[in-house]
Structure formats: C-alpha cells, structure tokens
BANUDO-9834 format. One record per residue: residue number from 1; residue in three letters; x, y, z of N, C-alpha, C in turn. Coordinates in steps of 0.02 Angstrom, whole numbers. Layout:
N
   i  aa   n_xx   n_yy   n_zz  ca_xx  ca_yy  ca_zz   c_xx   c_yy   c_zz
 NUM ALA      X      Y      Z      X      Y      Z      X      Y      Z
...
END
This chain:
229
   i  aa   n_xx   n_yy   n_zz  ca_xx  ca_yy  ca_zz   c_xx   c_yy   c_zz
   1 MET   7753   7418   6737   7690   7445   6766   7676   7513   6738
   2 ASN   7729   7553   6731   7721   7620   6705   7701   7618   6632
   3 SER   7731   7569   6596   7714   7563   6525   7640   7544   6516
   4 GLU   7613   7498   6559   7543   7479   6555   7499   7539   6570
   5 GLN   7516   7578   6620   7476   7637   6636   7480   7688   6579
   6 GLY   7541   7692   6550   7547   7738   6494   7506   7717   6434
   7 GLY   7502   7648   6424   7461   7623   6369   7388   7636   6381
   8 ASP   7365   7626   6443   7295   7639   6459   7278   7713   6449
   9 VAL   7323   7756   6471   7311   7828   6462   7309   7846   6389
  10 SER   7354   7814   6351   7355   7828   6279   7290   7808   6246
  11 TRP   7265   7749   6262   7201   7726   6232   7143   7771   6255
  12 ARG   7143   7790   6318   7090   7834   6341   7093   7901   6305
  13 GLU   7153   7924   6297   7159   7989   6263   7135   7984   6190
  14 ARG   7152   7927   6159   7130   7918   6090   7054   7915   6085
  15 TRP   7022   7877   6130   6949   7871   6128   6916   7938   6147
  16 LEU   6945   7974   6194   6918   8040   6210   6926   8087   6151
  17 ASP   6982   8080   6118   6993   8123   6059   6942   8105   6004
  18 GLU   6930   8040   5994   6881   8019   5944   6811   8043   5963
  19 TRP   6797   8039   6027   6731   8061   6051   6722   8135   6040
  20 ARG   6773   8173   6053   6769   8246   6042   6760   8261   5967
  21 ARG   6796   8223   5926   6790   8235   5854   6719   8218   5830
  22 LEU   6690   8164   5859   6621   8146   5840   6572   8200   5862
  23 LYS   6581   8225   5922   6536   8277   5946   6543   8341   5906
  24 ALA   6603   8354   5884   6614   8416   5846   6598   8407   5773
  25 LEU   6582   8347   5753   6570   8334   5682   6503   8362   5660
  26 ASP   6503   8395   5603   6441   8419   5573   6413   8364   5529
  27 TRP   6364   8328   5555   6338   8270   5520   6305   8287   5453
  28 ARG   6282   8349   5448   6248   8369   5386   6297   8380   5329
  29 ARG   6361   8390   5346   6410   8404   5293   6452   8344   5276
  30 LEU   6432   8286   5303   6469   8225   5287   6456   8205   5215
  31 GLU   6509   8186   5180   6504   8162   5112   6540   8096   5107
  32 LEU   6509   8051   5069   6536   7984   5062   6604   7985   5027
  33 SER   6615   8034   4983   6679   8039   4947   6736   8057   4993
  34 GLU   6721   8085   5052   6773   8103   5100   6775   8055   5159
  35 ALA   6751   7994   5149   6748   7945   5203   6817   7929   5231
  36 GLY   6869   7937   5190   6936   7922   5214   6960   7970   5267
  37 ARG   6931   8031   5270   6951   8079   5320   6903   8081   5380
  38 TRP   6855   8036   5381   6810   8033   5438   6848   8008   5499
  39 PRO   6823   8023   5558   6854   7996   5618   6852   7919   5617
  40 MET   6905   7891   5648   6910   7818   5648   6849   7785   5680
  41 SER   6824   7815   5734   6765   7787   5767   6705   7788   5721
  42 LEU   6698   7841   5682   6641   7845   5636   6647   7793   5581
  43 ARG   6709   7787   5554   6718   7736   5502   6705   7666   5530
  44 THR   6726   7656   5592   6713   7590   5623   6638   7578   5631
  45 LEU   6602   7628   5655   6529   7622   5663   6495   7610   5596
  46 VAL   6518   7647   5544   6488   7638   5478   6503   7568   5452
  47 ALA   6564   7543   5463   6581   7476   5440   6538   7424   5476
  48 ILE   6530   7433   5542   6488   7386   5579   6416   7389   5555
  49 LEU   6392   7450   5544   6323   7458   5519   6315   7426   5451
  50 ALA   6365   7435   5407   6361   7406   5340   6361   7329   5344
  51 PHE   6402   7303   5390   6404   7230   5399   6337   7203   5424
  52 VAL   6308   7240   5473   6243   7219   5500   6190   7221   5446
  53 LEU   6190   7276   5406   6140   7281   5352   6149   7225   5301
  54 ALA   6213   7211   5284   6226   7158   5236   6203   7090   5264
  55 LEU   6215   7079   5329   6193   7017   5361   6117   7011   5360
  56 VAL   6083   7067   5377   6009   7067   5376   5984   7054   5306
  57 ALA   6015   7086   5257   5993   7076   5187   6002   7003   5166
  58 MET   6058   6973   5188   6070   6903   5170   6019   6857   5203
  59 VAL   6003   6871   5267   5954   6830   5303   5886   6837   5270
  60 VAL   5867   6901   5255   5800   6912   5225   5797   6886   5154
  61 GLY   5849   6899   5116   5846   6882   5045   5865   6811   5028
  62 TYR   5903   6777   5071   5928   6711   5054   5908   6658   5106
  63 LEU   5924   6671   5169   5911   6620   5220   5837   6612   5235
  64 HIS   5799   6667   5235   5727   6662   5249   5690   6619   5198
  65 PRO   5701   6630   5131   5670   6584   5083   5692   6512   5093
  66 LEU   5756   6502   5112   5779   6434   5124   5744   6403   5184
  67 SER   5733   6443   5236   5698   6417   5295   5625   6400   5277
  68 GLN   5594   6443   5236   5526   6427   5214   5524   6364   5172
  69 ARG   5574   6357   5128   5578   6296   5088   5588   6235   5132
  70 LEU   5630   6242   5183   5642   6187   5230   5577   6168   5266
  71 VAL   5539   6218   5288   5475   6204   5321   5428   6168   5274
  72 GLU   5426   6189   5210   5383   6157   5161   5404   6085   5149
  73 LEU   5470   6074   5143   5495   6006   5133   5480   5962   5193
  74 GLN   5486   5990   5253   5470   5951   5313   5396   5933   5314
  75 ARG   5353   5979   5293   5282   5964   5289   5268   5909   5238
  76 GLN   5300   5914   5178   5292   5862   5128   5317   5795   5153
  77 GLU   5372   5796   5191   5399   5734   5218   5350   5702   5266
  78 ARG   5319   5742   5309   5269   5715   5355   5211   5685   5317
  79 GLU   5189   5719   5263   5133   5693   5224   5152   5627   5190
  80 VAL   5213   5624   5163   5235   5563   5129   5240   5506   5179
  81 VAL   5268   5520   5238   5274   5468   5290   5205   5444   5312
  82 ALA   5159   5492   5322   5092   5473   5343   5057   5432   5288
  83 ASP   5067   5451   5225   5037   5413   5170   5068   5343   5166
  84 PHE   5134   5339   5176   5167   5274   5175   5141   5229   5232
  85 GLU   5135   5258   5291   5110   5219   5348   5039   5196   5335
  86 GLY   4997   5241   5306   4929   5221   5290   4926   5165   5240
  87 ARG   4968   5170   5187   4969   5116   5137   4996   5051   5166
  88 ALA   5045   5057   5212   5071   4997   5244   5016   4963   5285
  89 ARG   4976   5004   5321   4921   4975   5360   4870   4943   5313
  90 GLU   4855   4977   5257   4808   4948   5209   4834   4883   5180
  91 LEU   4900   4881   5166   4929   4819   5139   4925   4763   5190
  92 ALA   4940   4778   5253   4934   4727   5305   4861   4703   5311
  93 GLU   4815   4751   5308   4743   4733   5311   4723   4693   5250
  94 LEU   4752   4711   5191   4736   4675   5130   4759   4602   5135
  95 ASP   4819   4592   5162   4843   4523   5171   4796   4484   5217
  96 ARG   4774   4516   5271   4729   4483   5318   4663   4466   5283
  97 LEU   4638   4514   5243   4574   4502   5208   4582   4447   5156
  98 LYS   4641   4444   5123   4651   4391   5075   4650   4323   5109
  99 ARG   4684   4318   5167   4683   4255   5204   4612   4237   5226
 100 LEU   4575   4289   5248   4506   4277   5268   4463   4255   5209
 101 LEU   4475   4285   5151   4438   4267   5091   4453   4195   5071
 102 VAL   4516   4175   5075   4534   4106   5059   4500   4058   5108
 103 ASP   4499   4077   5172   4467   4034   5222   4392   4029   5209
 104 LEU   4360   4087   5193   4289   4086   5179   4274   4045   5116
 105 ASP   4317   4051   5065   4307   4014   5003   4311   3939   5017
 106 GLN   4358   3919   5060   4363   3848   5077   4300   3825   5114
 107 ARG   4276   3868   5160   4215   3849   5196   4156   3843   5150
 108 VAL   4150   3892   5103   4094   3889   5056   4099   3827   5013
 109 SER   4161   3809   4992   4169   3749   4951   4148   3687   4990
 110 GLU   4167   3686   5055   4146   3629   5096   4070   3626   5103
 111 ARG   4039   3684   5113   3966   3684   5120   3932   3665   5054
 112 ARG   3962   3687   4999   3931   3671   4935   3934   3597   4921
 113 ARG   3989   3565   4944   3993   3493   4935   3940   3456   4975
 114 MET   3914   3489   5027   3861   3458   5067   3793   3467   5035
 115 LEU   3787   3509   4983   3723   3521   4951   3718   3481   4887
 116 PRO   3674   3434   4883   3669   3392   4822   3636   3431   4766
 117 ASP   3655   3415   4705   3618   3442   4648   3559   3395   4633
 118 GLY   3521   3412   4581   3462   3372   4566   3478   3299   4552
 119 ALA   3536   3288   4519   3553   3219   4501   3574   3178   4562
 120 ALA   3593   3212   4617   3616   3175   4676   3559   3159   4724
 121 ILE   3499   3183   4710   3442   3170   4755   3427   3096   4762
 122 PRO   3424   3057   4707   3409   2986   4715   3459   2950   4760
 123 SER   3525   2965   4752   3575   2932   4794   3567   2954   4866
 124 LEU   3547   3018   4878   3536   3040   4946   3478   3002   4978
 125 LEU   3423   2994   4940   3366   2957   4967   3384   2884   4980
 126 GLU   3424   2857   4935   3446   2788   4945   3489   2782   5008
 127 GLY   3531   2833   5019   3572   2833   5080   3529   2836   5143
 128 ILE   3476   2877   5141   3431   2881   5199   3397   2814   5212
 129 GLY   3377   2780   5157   3346   2713   5165   3395   2663   5195
 130 GLN   3458   2667   5175   3508   2621   5202   3521   2635   5276
 131 VAL   3521   2699   5295   3530   2717   5365   3473   2688   5407
 132 ALA   3411   2695   5382   3354   2668   5418   3358   2592   5424
 133 LYS   3381   2560   5371   3387   2487   5372   3440   2465   5422
 134 ARG   3497   2501   5424   3549   2481   5471   3526   2489   5543
 135 ARG   3483   2537   5555   3457   2547   5622   3399   2500   5639
 136 GLY   3379   2458   5592   3324   2412   5604   3256   2445   5603
 137 LEU   3250   2500   5568   3187   2537   5564   3148   2517   5502
 138 SER   3083   2524   5506   3039   2513   5449   3026   2580   5416
 139 LEU   3047   2587   5353   3038   2650   5315   2967   2649   5286
 140 GLU   2923   2686   5316   2853   2688   5295   2840   2738   5240
 141 GLU   2878   2792   5240   2864   2844   5190   2929   2884   5177
 142 LEU   2942   2897   5113   2997   2939   5092   2978   2970   5025
 143 GLU   2942   3025   5029   2911   3053   4969   2932   3127   4960
 144 LEU   2958   3141   4901   2980   3210   4886   2921   3256   4875
 145 ARG   2928   3316   4898   2880   3369   4883   2910   3413   4828
 146 PRO   2870   3458   4799   2897   3503   4748   2953   3546   4776
 147 ALA   3005   3555   4736   3061   3597   4756   3040   3670   4760
 148 ARG   3073   3708   4804   3058   3779   4811   3121   3819   4795
 149 PRO   3125   3845   4734   3184   3884   4716   3183   3951   4753
 150 LEU   3238   3968   4786   3247   4032   4820   3302   4071   4784
 151 GLU   3320   4128   4812   3367   4171   4777   3436   4140   4771
 152 LEU   3461   4109   4825   3529   4083   4824   3533   4007   4822
 153 TYR   3478   3973   4837   3481   3901   4838   3410   3874   4826
 154 VAL   3405   3808   4824   3341   3774   4811   3326   3729   4871
 155 GLU   3267   3737   4899   3244   3692   4952   3211   3631   4920
 156 ARG   3231   3572   4944   3203   3510   4918   3174   3470   4977
 157 PRO   3111   3484   4994   3080   3450   5052   3055   3380   5034
 158 PHE   3052   3338   5084   3022   3272   5074   2993   3248   5140
 159 ASP   2940   3208   5135   2908   3179   5194   2945   3115   5213
 160 LEU   2956   3109   5278   2994   3051   5304   2955   3021   5362
 161 ARG   2944   2954   5357   2909   2919   5411   2941   2851   5422
 162 VAL   2964   2840   5484   2996   2776   5500   2966   2750   5565
 163 ARG   2972   2682   5574   2947   2650   5635   3002   2608   5666
 164 GLY   3003   2607   5733   3052   2567   5768   3052   2586   5841
 165 ASP   3102   2559   5878   3105   2575   5949   3139   2643   5959
 166 TYR   3137   2666   6021   3159   2734   6038   3233   2744   6021
 167 HIS   3275   2697   6041   3347   2704   6031   3366   2702   5957
 168 ALA   3331   2660   5920   3345   2655   5848   3327   2721   5813
 169 ILE   3270   2750   5833   3251   2814   5802   3300   2869   5821
 170 GLY   3321   2870   5884   3370   2920   5905   3435   2913   5866
 171 GLY   3459   2851   5857   3520   2841   5817   3510   2861   5745
 172 PHE   3450   2848   5717   3435   2867   5648   3439   2942   5638
 173 VAL   3411   2980   5686   3414   3053   5681   3486   3078   5684
 174 ALA   3526   3047   5728   3597   3067   5732   3634   3050   5668
 175 ASP   3617   2994   5637   3650   2975   5574   3631   3024   5518
 176 LEU   3570   3049   5518   3551   3098   5467   3593   3161   5472
 177 ALA   3608   3181   5535   3649   3241   5544   3721   3231   5521
 178 ASN   3743   3167   5518   3812   3152   5498   3819   3132   5425
 179 LEU   3765   3137   5387   3769   3120   5316   3815   3171   5280
 180 PRO   3849   3149   5227   3891   3195   5189   3851   3250   5155
 181 ARG   3786   3239   5145   3742   3290   5117   3700   3320   5173
 182 LEU   3684   3384   5166   3648   3419   5219   3574   3399   5218
 183 VAL   3551   3375   5275   3480   3356   5284   3458   3384   5351
 184 THR   3402   3420   5351   3374   3447   5414   3303   3421   5423
 185 LEU   3283   3416   5486   3216   3392   5503   3174   3450   5530
 186 HIS   3111   3453   5507   3065   3507   5528   2997   3475   5542
 187 ASP   2960   3507   5588   2891   3487   5603   2887   3411   5616
 188 PHE   2932   3385   5655   2931   3312   5667   2888   3297   5728
 189 SER   2862   3237   5727   2821   3213   5783   2838   3140   5796
 190 LEU   2831   3121   5858   2847   3052   5879   2785   3025   5915
 191 SER   2757   2973   5887   2695   2946   5916   2702   2870   5925
 192 PRO   2669   2844   5977   2672   2771   5988   2629   2733   5938
 193 VAL   2656   2678   5915   2619   2633   5871   2631   2562   5896
 194 GLU   2598   2516   5864   2606   2446   5884   2678   2423   5872
 195 GLY   2709   2400   5925   2778   2375   5920   2831   2428   5928
 196 GLY   2814   2489   5944   2866   2540   5953   2840   2611   5943
 197 LEU   2880   2651   5909   2864   2721   5897   2868   2736   5822
 198 GLU   2833   2789   5804   2836   2811   5734   2858   2884   5732
 199 LEU   2910   2898   5693   2935   2966   5682   2910   2990   5615
 200 HIS   2874   3046   5618   2849   3077   5556   2878   3148   5553
 201 ALA   2914   3164   5500   2947   3229   5496   2947   3254   5425
 202 LEU   2951   3320   5419   2964   3352   5355   3040   3364   5352
 203 ALA   3073   3327   5310   3146   3334   5302   3160   3379   5242
 204 GLN   3218   3410   5244   3237   3454   5189   3312   3446   5174
 205 THR   3326   3446   5111   3394   3453   5089   3397   3514   5043
 206 TYR   3456   3534   5023   3464   3597   4987   3514   3588   4932
 207 SER   3505   3627   4879   3552   3624   4824   3560   3694   4795
 208 ILE   3614   3703   4759   3628   3766   4725   3620   3754   4651
 209 GLY   3583   3797   4618   3573   3790   4546   3500   3796   4528
 210 ASP   3484   3769   4469   3417   3774   4441   3372   3725   4477
 211 GLY   3324   3753   4514   3278   3709   4550   3215   3694   4511
 212 ALA   3210   3719   4449   3149   3708   4411   3143   3635   4390
 213 ARG   3203   3604   4378   3202   3535   4356   3210   3489   4416
 214 VAL   3157   3469   4445   3158   3420   4499   3150   3352   4466
 215 ALA   3203   3313   4472   3205   3250   4434   3141   3210   4445
 216 ASP   3109   3193   4388   3047   3155   4392   3059   3084   4417
 217 SER   3123   3064   4411   3137   2996   4432   3144   2989   4507
 218 THR   3153   3045   4542   3164   3040   4614   3103   3014   4651
 219 PRO   3042   3034   4634   2985   3002   4668   2983   2927   4657
 220 ASP   3001   2907   4596   3002   2835   4584   3053   2800   4627
 221 ALA   3112   2834   4633   3164   2805   4675   3141   2801   4748
 222 ALA   3106   2853   4771   3082   2853   4840   3030   2798   4850
 223 ASP   2985   2790   4801   2936   2736   4806   2969   2668   4808
 224 ALA   3021   2661   4766   3055   2597   4765   3089   2582   4832
 225 LEU   3116   2633   4863   3148   2624   4929   3096   2603   4981
 226 VAL   3038   2637   4979   2986   2620   5027   2961   2550   5017
 227 GLU   2952   2531   4953   2928   2462   4940   2980   2410   4960
 228 GLY   3044   2428   4948   3097   2381   4965   3104   2372   5039
 229 SER   3090   2425   5078   3097   2419   5151   3039   2379   5179
END
C-alpha cells in the first residue's frame, strides 16, 4: 500500500515538475536543434502534434481523393445499372413486339388470302352462283361494276339480285359471309315478288394489287352464270 502511494506521489511530482518546467520555458528561445533537451511533456506534445498533422495530411492528400474517386465510381455504377435495367426492359419489350408483329403478320396473311386478285374474280362469282343454286334461289342478276382502286386495296363492286323464299334468302346471305373470299353487302333491299321475295344488293369484294386491269372476261362469266341459273 505504501509502495502504491509512493508511486502515485512520484508520478504527481514528475508531472508537477514537468508543468513547472513548461511554465518556466521561454517559448521564444526554443530551437529545433535542441529538441533533445526539451521537457518530456513538451516533446510528447510535439510528437502528438506531429502525428496528428501527419494523419491530417494523409487524409487530405490521400484518403480524400480516394473517397472522391469512390463516390465517382459509385455514381458510374448506378448509371451503368440503370442503363442495364433500361436495356433489359427494352429487350423484354422488343421480344413482346416481335411476337405481336408475328401475330399481326399471320393475321394480315389470313386476311390477304380472303381477298381475291383479278384472276380469282370469275371463280368467286361462280361460287356465289353455286351458293344461290344450293339454296334453291333464282339468280336474276350478277353484274360487275368498274373496279375502284384505292390507296391500299381495290374495291370490286357488283350488282346482285336473287329470288326465293325468306328462309332461302337468309341462308344465302349467311353463306356469303362464310365464303373463303371476303364479300360484303351494301344498299340491299328486300321486296315481295310473285312466288316469294327478291333481294337486290350492291355486293363488294376486295383485292390487293393493280386494280386497273379488271378482267374483261368477268362480265362474260357473270352473264353466263345468270343465263345458266
């Protein structure tokens, strides 16, 4: 116990002695070449100060540029990730659009197969005559009008007139809608005649291509169908 008290007194005396030496020190006469004879407390303070200055210099001169570089790299990383995510979304959208394009192309191909070209008009008219015959109708008129070329397709109108009973005419109209070629009815009228009803309509079919050449043989084919019925 006495030794511990003696040690404490010794340390206090040393620090008091160092404190007195610091107070008595003429700071203006300090020279770096005599640093070895400076008080221990002063040398300790100077060493601590030098360490702190060196640490600050290292932080400012080395670690700070590294931190700035790290911030820049993190910013570039965010930009790259955002660009990658954007391209991934575009790629997913591109795949969806490709599938949609394939689906639309198939639909267009199907619709185009429903549009006869000029050479298929006689067979279409013949098919309409056969439909009327199967329904027991009298084909009174099937006459082509001049084709009307439009920007994307050609309208090919024709006058259609058939006679028969109500149910036969209704079935005939339904059969026209189910033909492999597209045929639409416009400005139609239904009037009573002797022995039944008469349907008079402006029918139209459509084709893609040059509508200037409306086959001259098609009117002949239509006349032949009417005469044959």
